[in-house]
DRENPA-3360 file (N, C-alpha, C; in nm, 2 decimals, always signed):
BEGIN
1 = MRLREKND = -2.88/+0.92/-1.84/-2.76/+0.85/-1.89/-2.79/+0.70/-1.92 ~ -2.72/+0.65/-2.02/-2.74/+0.51/-2.05/-2.61/+0.44/-2.05 ~ -2.61/+0.32/-2.02/-2.49/+0.24/-2.02/-2.45/+0.22/-2.17 ~ -2.32/+0.23/-2.19/-2.27/+0.22/-2.33/-2.25/+0.07/-2.36 ~ -2.28/+0.03/-2.48/-2.26/-0.10/-2.52/-2.11/-0.11/-2.57 ~ -2.06/-0.24/-2.58/-1.93/-0.26/-2.62/-1.90/-0.21/-2.76 ~ -2.00/-0.21/-2.85/-1.97/-0.17/-2.99/-1.99/-0.02/-3.01 ~ -2.02/+0.05/-2.91/-2.03/+0.20/-2.92/-1.89/+0.26/-2.95;
9 = TNFYTKRQ = -1.89/+0.36/-3.04/-1.76/+0.42/-3.07/-1.77/+0.56/-3.02 ~ -1.66/+0.62/-2.98/-1.66/+0.76/-2.94/-1.64/+0.85/-3.05 ~ -1.72/+0.95/-3.06/-1.72/+1.05/-3.17/-1.59/+1.11/-3.19 ~ -1.52/+1.14/-3.08/-1.39/+1.21/-3.09/-1.27/+1.13/-3.12 ~ -1.27/+1.00/-3.09/-1.16/+0.92/-3.11/-1.18/+0.81/-3.22 ~ -1.31/+0.79/-3.25/-1.34/+0.68/-3.34/-1.28/+0.55/-3.29 ~ -1.27/+0.53/-3.16/-1.22/+0.41/-3.10/-1.34/+0.34/-3.03 ~ -1.32/+0.21/-3.01/-1.42/+0.14/-2.93/-1.40/+0.18/-2.79;
17 = IVPLRFFH = -1.51/+0.20/-2.72/-1.50/+0.24/-2.58/-1.49/+0.11/-2.49 ~ -1.39/+0.11/-2.41/-1.37/+0.00/-2.32/-1.41/+0.05/-2.18 ~ -1.52/+0.01/-2.13/-1.57/+0.06/-2.00/-1.48/+0.02/-1.89 ~ -1.45/+0.11/-1.80/-1.39/+0.08/-1.67/-1.49/+0.01/-1.59 ~ -1.46/-0.10/-1.53/-1.55/-0.17/-1.45/-1.51/-0.18/-1.30 ~ -1.61/-0.18/-1.21/-1.58/-0.20/-1.07/-1.65/-0.34/-1.04 ~ -1.58/-0.41/-0.96/-1.64/-0.54/-0.92/-1.69/-0.53/-0.77 ~ -1.81/-0.57/-0.75/-1.86/-0.56/-0.61/-1.89/-0.70/-0.56;
25 = HNFPGTWK = -1.87/-0.72/-0.44/-1.90/-0.85/-0.38/-1.99/-0.82/-0.26 ~ -2.11/-0.77/-0.28/-2.20/-0.74/-0.18/-2.26/-0.87/-0.12 ~ -2.27/-0.97/-0.21/-2.33/-1.10/-0.16/-2.22/-1.20/-0.19 ~ -2.20/-1.29/-0.09/-2.09/-1.39/-0.11/-2.12/-1.48/-0.24 ~ -2.01/-1.49/-0.32/-2.02/-1.57/-0.44/-2.09/-1.50/-0.56 ~ -2.13/-1.38/-0.54/-2.20/-1.31/-0.65/-2.12/-1.19/-0.69 ~ -2.09/-1.18/-0.82/-2.01/-1.06/-0.87/-2.09/-0.99/-0.97 ~ -2.11/-0.87/-0.96/-2.18/-0.79/-1.06/-2.08/-0.68/-1.11;
33 = TTQAFVGN = -2.10/-0.64/-1.23/-2.02/-0.53/-1.29/-2.11/-0.42/-1.32 ~ -2.06/-0.30/-1.29/-2.13/-0.18/-1.33/-2.04/-0.08/-1.41 ~ -2.11/-0.01/-1.49/-2.03/+0.09/-1.57/-1.99/+0.20/-1.48 ~ -1.86/+0.24/-1.49/-1.81/+0.35/-1.41/-1.82/+0.48/-1.50 ~ -1.88/+0.58/-1.44/-1.89/+0.70/-1.52/-1.78/+0.80/-1.47 ~ -1.66/+0.77/-1.53/-1.54/+0.85/-1.49/-1.56/+0.99/-1.51 ~ -1.62/+1.03/-1.62/-1.64/+1.17/-1.66/-1.72/+1.24/-1.55 ~ -1.82/+1.19/-1.50/-1.90/+1.25/-1.39/-1.82/+1.26/-1.26;
41 = VLRMPTYW = -1.75/+1.16/-1.23/-1.67/+1.16/-1.10/-1.57/+1.27/-1.11 ~ -1.50/+1.28/-1.21/-1.39/+1.38/-1.22/-1.43/+1.51/-1.28 ~ -1.56/+1.53/-1.31/-1.61/+1.65/-1.36/-1.54/+1.69/-1.50 ~ -1.52/+1.59/-1.58/-1.46/+1.61/-1.71/-1.53/+1.52/-1.81 ~ -1.54/+1.57/-1.93/-1.62/+1.49/-2.03/-1.56/+1.35/-2.04 ~ -1.65/+1.25/-2.07/-1.60/+1.11/-2.08/-1.51/+1.09/-2.20 ~ -1.53/+1.17/-2.30/-1.44/+1.15/-2.42/-1.29/+1.18/-2.39 ~ -1.27/+1.27/-2.29/-1.13/+1.30/-2.26/-1.07/+1.18/-2.19;
49 = FCVFRGVF = -1.15/+1.10/-2.12/-1.10/+0.98/-2.06/-1.06/+0.88/-2.17 ~ -1.14/+0.88/-2.27/-1.11/+0.78/-2.38/-0.99/+0.83/-2.46 ~ -0.98/+0.96/-2.48/-0.86/+1.01/-2.56/-0.73/+0.98/-2.48 ~ -0.74/+1.01/-2.35/-0.61/+1.01/-2.27/-0.61/+0.89/-2.17 ~ -0.68/+0.79/-2.21/-0.70/+0.68/-2.10/-0.56/+0.62/-2.06 ~ -0.46/+0.61/-2.15/-0.33/+0.56/-2.11/-0.27/+0.65/-2.01 ~ -0.27/+0.78/-2.04/-0.21/+0.88/-1.95/-0.29/+0.89/-1.82 ~ -0.42/+0.88/-1.83/-0.50/+0.89/-1.72/-0.48/+0.78/-1.62;
57 = LYSIMSVK = -0.48/+0.66/-1.67/-0.46/+0.54/-1.59/-0.32/+0.54/-1.53 ~ -0.22/+0.59/-1.61/-0.08/+0.60/-1.55/-0.08/+0.70/-1.44 ~ -0.15/+0.81/-1.46/-0.15/+0.92/-1.35/-0.22/+0.87/-1.23 ~ -0.33/+0.79/-1.24/-0.40/+0.73/-1.13/-0.30/+0.64/-1.05 ~ -0.23/+0.56/-1.13/-0.14/+0.46/-1.06/-0.02/+0.54/-0.99 ~ +0.02/+0.65/-1.05/+0.13/+0.73/-0.99/+0.08/+0.79/-0.86 ~ -0.05/+0.83/-0.86/-0.10/+0.89/-0.73/-0.11/+0.78/-0.63 ~ -0.16/+0.66/-0.66/-0.17/+0.55/-0.57/-0.03/+0.51/-0.51;
65 = VAEWFRQA = +0.07/+0.51/-0.60/+0.20/+0.48/-0.55/+0.25/+0.58/-0.45 ~ +0.23/+0.71/-0.48/+0.27/+0.82/-0.40/+0.20/+0.81/-0.26 ~ +0.07/+0.76/-0.27/-0.01/+0.75/-0.15/+0.04/+0.64/-0.06 ~ +0.09/+0.53/-0.11/+0.15/+0.43/-0.03/+0.27/+0.48/+0.05 ~ +0.36/+0.56/-0.02/+0.48/+0.61/+0.05/+0.44/+0.72/+0.15 ~ +0.34/+0.80/+0.11/+0.29/+0.91/+0.20/+0.24/+0.84/+0.33 ~ +0.16/+0.74/+0.32/+0.10/+0.67/+0.44/+0.21/+0.60/+0.52 ~ +0.32/+0.55/+0.45/+0.43/+0.49/+0.52/+0.50/+0.59/+0.61;
73 = DYDFETAE = +0.52/+0.71/+0.55/+0.58/+0.82/+0.63/+0.49/+0.86/+0.75 ~ +0.36/+0.87/+0.73/+0.27/+0.90/+0.83/+0.27/+0.80/+0.94 ~ +0.27/+0.67/+0.90/+0.27/+0.56/+1.01/+0.40/+0.57/+1.09 ~ +0.51/+0.60/+1.02/+0.64/+0.61/+1.10/+0.63/+0.73/+1.20 ~ +0.58/+0.84/+1.15/+0.56/+0.95/+1.25/+0.47/+0.91/+1.36 ~ +0.37/+0.83/+1.34/+0.28/+0.78/+1.44/+0.36/+0.69/+1.54 ~ +0.45/+0.61/+1.48/+0.53/+0.53/+1.57/+0.61/+0.61/+1.66 ~ +0.67/+0.72/+1.61/+0.75/+0.81/+1.69/+0.66/+0.87/+1.81;
81 = YMFAGGRF = +0.54/+0.91/+1.77/+0.44/+0.96/+1.87/+0.41/+0.86/+1.98 ~ +0.39/+0.74/+1.93/+0.36/+0.63/+2.03/+0.48/+0.61/+2.12 ~ +0.60/+0.61/+2.07/+0.72/+0.60/+2.15/+0.73/+0.71/+2.25 ~ +0.71/+0.83/+2.20/+0.72/+0.95/+2.29/+0.61/+0.94/+2.40 ~ +0.50/+0.88/+2.37/+0.39/+0.86/+2.47/+0.40/+0.74/+2.56 ~ +0.51/+0.66/+2.54/+0.53/+0.54/+2.62/+0.45/+0.42/+2.58 ~ +0.39/+0.42/+2.46/+0.32/+0.31/+2.41/+0.41/+0.23/+2.32 ~ +0.51/+0.16/+2.38/+0.62/+0.11/+2.31/+0.59/+0.00/+2.21;
89 = FYAVFMCH = +0.50/-0.10/+2.25/+0.48/-0.21/+2.15/+0.38/-0.16/+2.04 ~ +0.31/-0.06/+2.07/+0.23/+0.00/+1.96/+0.32/+0.07/+1.86 ~ +0.43/+0.13/+1.91/+0.53/+0.19/+1.82/+0.59/+0.08/+1.72 ~ +0.61/-0.04/+1.78/+0.66/-0.15/+1.70/+0.56/-0.19/+1.59 ~ +0.44/-0.19/+1.63/+0.33/-0.22/+1.53/+0.33/-0.12/+1.42 ~ +0.34/+0.00/+1.45/+0.33/+0.11/+1.35/+0.46/+0.11/+1.27 ~ +0.57/+0.07/+1.32/+0.69/+0.05/+1.24/+0.67/-0.06/+1.13 ~ +0.61/-0.17/+1.17/+0.58/-0.27/+1.08/+0.49/-0.22/+0.97;
97 = LAAEKSLK = +0.38/-0.15/+1.01/+0.29/-0.09/+0.92/+0.36/+0.00/+0.82 ~ +0.45/+0.08/+0.86/+0.52/+0.17/+0.78/+0.61/+0.10/+0.68 ~ +0.68/-0.01/+0.72/+0.76/-0.09/+0.63/+0.67/-0.16/+0.53 ~ +0.56/-0.21/+0.58/+0.46/-0.28/+0.49/+0.41/-0.19/+0.38 ~ +0.37/-0.07/+0.41/+0.31/+0.02/+0.31/+0.42/+0.07/+0.22 ~ +0.54/+0.09/+0.27/+0.65/+0.13/+0.18/+0.68/+0.02/+0.08 ~ +0.68/-0.11/+0.13/+0.71/-0.22/+0.03/+0.59/-0.23/-0.07 ~ +0.47/-0.21/-0.02/+0.36/-0.21/-0.11/+0.37/-0.10/-0.22;
105 = GLYATRTR = +0.42/+0.02/-0.18/+0.44/+0.13/-0.27/+0.55/+0.09/-0.38 ~ +0.65/+0.02/-0.33/+0.76/-0.03/-0.42/+0.70/-0.13/-0.52 ~ +0.62/-0.22/-0.46/+0.55/-0.33/-0.55/+0.46/-0.26/-0.65 ~ +0.39/-0.16/-0.62/+0.30/-0.09/-0.71/+0.39/-0.01/-0.82 ~ +0.50/+0.04/-0.77/+0.59/+0.11/-0.87/+0.64/+0.02/-0.97 ~ +0.69/-0.10/-0.93/+0.76/-0.19/-1.02/+0.66/-0.27/-1.11 ~ +0.55/-0.31/-1.05/+0.46/-0.40/-1.13/+0.34/-0.33/-1.19 ~ +0.31/-0.21/-1.15/+0.20/-0.13/-1.19/+0.07/-0.21/-1.16;
113 = EVPPKTHS = +0.07/-0.28/-1.05/-0.05/-0.36/-1.01/-0.08/-0.32/-0.86 ~ -0.20/-0.35/-0.82/-0.24/-0.32/-0.69/-0.17/-0.43/-0.60 ~ -0.11/-0.39/-0.49/-0.04/-0.49/-0.41/-0.13/-0.59/-0.34 ~ -0.09/-0.71/-0.33/-0.17/-0.81/-0.26/-0.20/-0.77/-0.11 ~ -0.31/-0.82/-0.06/-0.34/-0.79/+0.08/-0.28/-0.89/+0.17 ~ -0.16/-0.86/+0.21/-0.08/-0.95/+0.30/+0.00/-0.86/+0.39 ~ +0.03/-0.91/+0.51/+0.11/-0.83/+0.61/+0.26/-0.88/+0.61 ~ +0.29/-0.97/+0.52/+0.42/-1.03/+0.52/+0.52/-0.94/+0.45;
121 = LIYFVNKL = +0.62/-0.90/+0.53/+0.73/-0.82/+0.47/+0.82/-0.90/+0.38 ~ +0.84/-1.02/+0.42/+0.93/-1.12/+0.35/+0.86/-1.16/+0.22 ~ +0.73/-1.17/+0.21/+0.66/-1.20/+0.09/+0.70/-1.09/-0.02 ~ +0.69/-0.96/+0.02/+0.72/-0.86/-0.08/+0.86/-0.85/-0.12 ~ +0.95/-0.88/-0.02/+1.09/-0.88/-0.06/+1.12/-0.99/-0.16 ~ +1.06/-1.11/-0.14/+1.08/-1.22/-0.23/+1.01/-1.19/-0.36 ~ +0.89/-1.14/-0.36/+0.81/-1.12/-0.48/+0.88/-1.02/-0.57 ~ +0.94/-0.92/-0.51/+1.01/-0.81/-0.58/+1.15/-0.85/-0.63;
129 = GLAPPANV = +1.20/-0.96/-0.57/+1.33/-1.00/-0.61/+1.44/-0.91/-0.55 ~ +1.41/-0.85/-0.43/+1.50/-0.76/-0.37/+1.62/-0.83/-0.30 ~ +1.73/-0.77/-0.30/+1.85/-0.83/-0.23/+1.89/-0.73/-0.13 ~ +1.82/-0.72/-0.01/+1.85/-0.62/+0.08/+1.99/-0.64/+0.15 ~ +2.05/-0.54/+0.20/+2.17/-0.56/+0.28/+2.14/-0.65/+0.40 ~ +2.24/-0.72/+0.45/+2.22/-0.82/+0.55/+2.14/-0.76/+0.67 ~ +2.18/-0.64/+0.71/+2.12/-0.58/+0.83/+1.97/-0.55/+0.80 ~ +1.94/-0.50/+0.68/+1.80/-0.47/+0.65/+1.72/-0.60/+0.64;
137 = GKFLASLS = +1.77/-0.70/+0.58/+1.70/-0.83/+0.56/+1.67/-0.90/+0.70 ~ +1.77/-0.90/+0.79/+1.75/-0.95/+0.92/+1.65/-0.87/+1.00 ~ +1.65/-0.74/+0.98/+1.56/-0.65/+1.05/+1.42/-0.68/+1.01 ~ +1.40/-0.69/+0.87/+1.26/-0.71/+0.82/+1.20/-0.84/+0.87 ~ +1.29/-0.94/+0.88/+1.24/-1.07/+0.93/+1.21/-1.06/+1.08 ~ +1.29/-0.99/+1.16/+1.25/-0.98/+1.30/+1.13/-0.89/+1.32 ~ +1.12/-0.79/+1.24/+1.00/-0.70/+1.25/+0.87/-0.77/+1.21 ~ +0.88/-0.86/+1.12/+0.76/-0.94/+1.08/+0.72/-1.03/+1.20;
145 = QSSVLTRY = +0.82/-1.09/+1.27/+0.78/-1.17/+1.39/+0.73/-1.09/+1.50 ~ +0.79/-0.97/+1.52/+0.74/-0.88/+1.63/+0.60/-0.83/+1.60 ~ +0.57/-0.81/+1.47/+0.44/-0.76/+1.44/+0.33/-0.85/+1.48 ~ +0.35/-0.98/+1.46/+0.25/-1.08/+1.50/+0.22/-1.07/+1.65 ~ +0.33/-1.05/+1.73/+0.31/-1.04/+1.87/+0.23/-0.91/+1.91 ~ +0.26/-0.80/+1.84/+0.20/-0.67/+1.87/+0.06/-0.66/+1.81 ~ +0.04/-0.73/+1.70/-0.10/-0.73/+1.64/-0.20/-0.81/+1.71 ~ -0.15/-0.92/+1.76/-0.24/-1.02/+1.84/-0.18/-1.05/+1.97;
153 = PEDLDLLR = -0.18/-0.95/+2.06/-0.12/-0.97/+2.19/-0.19/-1.08/+2.28 ~ -0.11/-1.16/+2.34/-0.17/-1.26/+2.43/-0.15/-1.22/+2.57 ~ -0.04/-1.15/+2.60/-0.02/-1.11/+2.74/+0.04/-0.97/+2.74 ~ -0.04/-0.87/+2.78/+0.00/-0.73/+2.78/+0.13/-0.71/+2.87 ~ +0.13/-0.77/+2.98/+0.25/-0.75/+3.07/+0.38/-0.80/+3.00 ~ +0.37/-0.91/+2.94/+0.48/-0.97/+2.87/+0.53/-0.88/+2.75 ~ +0.44/-0.82/+2.68/+0.48/-0.73/+2.58/+0.55/-0.61/+2.63 ~ +0.50/-0.55/+2.74/+0.56/-0.44/+2.80/+0.70/-0.47/+2.85;
161 = KNFTKEVV = +0.72/-0.59/+2.90/+0.85/-0.64/+2.95/+0.95/-0.66/+2.84 ~ +0.90/-0.71/+2.72/+0.99/-0.74/+2.61/+1.02/-0.62/+2.53 ~ +0.93/-0.53/+2.51/+0.95/-0.41/+2.43/+0.97/-0.29/+2.52 ~ +1.10/-0.28/+2.57/+1.14/-0.17/+2.66/+1.17/-0.05/+2.57 ~ +1.19/+0.06/+2.64/+1.23/+0.19/+2.57/+1.35/+0.17/+2.48 ~ +1.45/+0.11/+2.53/+1.58/+0.09/+2.46/+1.56/+0.00/+2.34 ~ +1.48/-0.11/+2.35/+1.46/-0.20/+2.24/+1.38/-0.13/+2.13 ~ +1.28/-0.06/+2.17/+1.19/+0.01/+2.07/+1.27/+0.13/+2.00;
169 = QEILTKTQ = +1.35/+0.19/+2.08/+1.44/+0.30/+2.02/+1.52/+0.24/+1.91 ~ +1.58/+0.13/+1.93/+1.66/+0.06/+1.82/+1.57/+0.02/+1.70 ~ +1.45/-0.03/+1.73/+1.36/-0.06/+1.62/+1.32/+0.06/+1.54 ~ +1.30/+0.17/+1.61/+1.27/+0.29/+1.53/+1.38/+0.34/+1.44 ~ +1.50/+0.33/+1.49/+1.62/+0.37/+1.42/+1.64/+0.28/+1.29 ~ +1.62/+0.15/+1.32/+1.64/+0.05/+1.20/+1.52/+0.07/+1.10 ~ +1.40/+0.10/+1.15/+1.29/+0.12/+1.06/+1.32/+0.24/+0.97 ~ +1.37/+0.34/+1.03/+1.40/+0.46/+0.95/+1.50/+0.43/+0.84;
177 = ETLSWIKK = +1.61/+0.36/+0.87/+1.71/+0.31/+0.78/+1.64/+0.23/+0.67 ~ +1.56/+0.14/+0.71/+1.49/+0.04/+0.62/+1.40/+0.12/+0.52 ~ +1.32/+0.21/+0.57/+1.23/+0.29/+0.49/+1.31/+0.37/+0.38 ~ +1.42/+0.43/+0.42/+1.51/+0.50/+0.32/+1.57/+0.41/+0.22 ~ +1.61/+0.29/+0.26/+1.66/+0.19/+0.17/+1.55/+0.15/+0.07 ~ +1.43/+0.13/+0.11/+1.32/+0.09/+0.03/+1.29/+0.20/-0.07 ~ +1.29/+0.32/-0.03/+1.26/+0.43/-0.12/+1.36/+0.45/-0.23 ~ +1.49/+0.42/-0.19/+1.59/+0.42/-0.29/+1.58/+0.32/-0.40;
185 = QS = +1.50/+0.21/-0.37/+1.48/+0.10/-0.47/+1.38/+0.14/-0.58 ~ +1.30/+0.24/-0.55/+1.19/+0.27/-0.64/+1.24/+0.36/-0.75;
% end
C-alpha cells in the first residue's frame, strides 16, 4: 500500500481524495499525521468511503452520540448498584458521571463535534445555551460540587457521614429526572 498524495483522484468519483488523518502525540510537542486506511479497517473498499464520506462521517457521529447516552445509562445503573451495596458516595460519583456523559451526548448531537474533556456540568449547560428548570439547574450545580468531594476525597469518614442512605437516595431520584430531561433536549 502506498500513501495517497493530495492530488490523487479516485477512479470512481473523479474527486480529490481528502485523507482522514489521525493526530498522535507520542512525544510532547511533536505532532505527526498518518494516513488512515479506512477501507482496511472497515473491510470495505476505500472508494466507498470517498463516495459516501458525508453519510459515513454522519453515521460515525451518530454512533458516537448514541454511545455517550448508552454509557450514561450504564453509569446510572452502576450508581444504583453502588447504592444497593452501601457504597453511597461512589453512587454520587457515578451519578455525576452519568449526567456528564449525557450532557456530552447532547453536546455532540447539537454541535456535531467531539465534546471537550471537562467534568463541569455547568460548562456544558452554558455552552449549549440550555435553560433547565430551576430544580434541574440547582441539582446540576450541587452535583458538580458533590462530585469534587467524591472524586478527590480528603476524609473518608466525613464522606460517609455526609452522604447517608437518605441523601443519596434523593440524589439518585434527581439524577434520573435530570437524565430524562437532558435526553428530551436532543
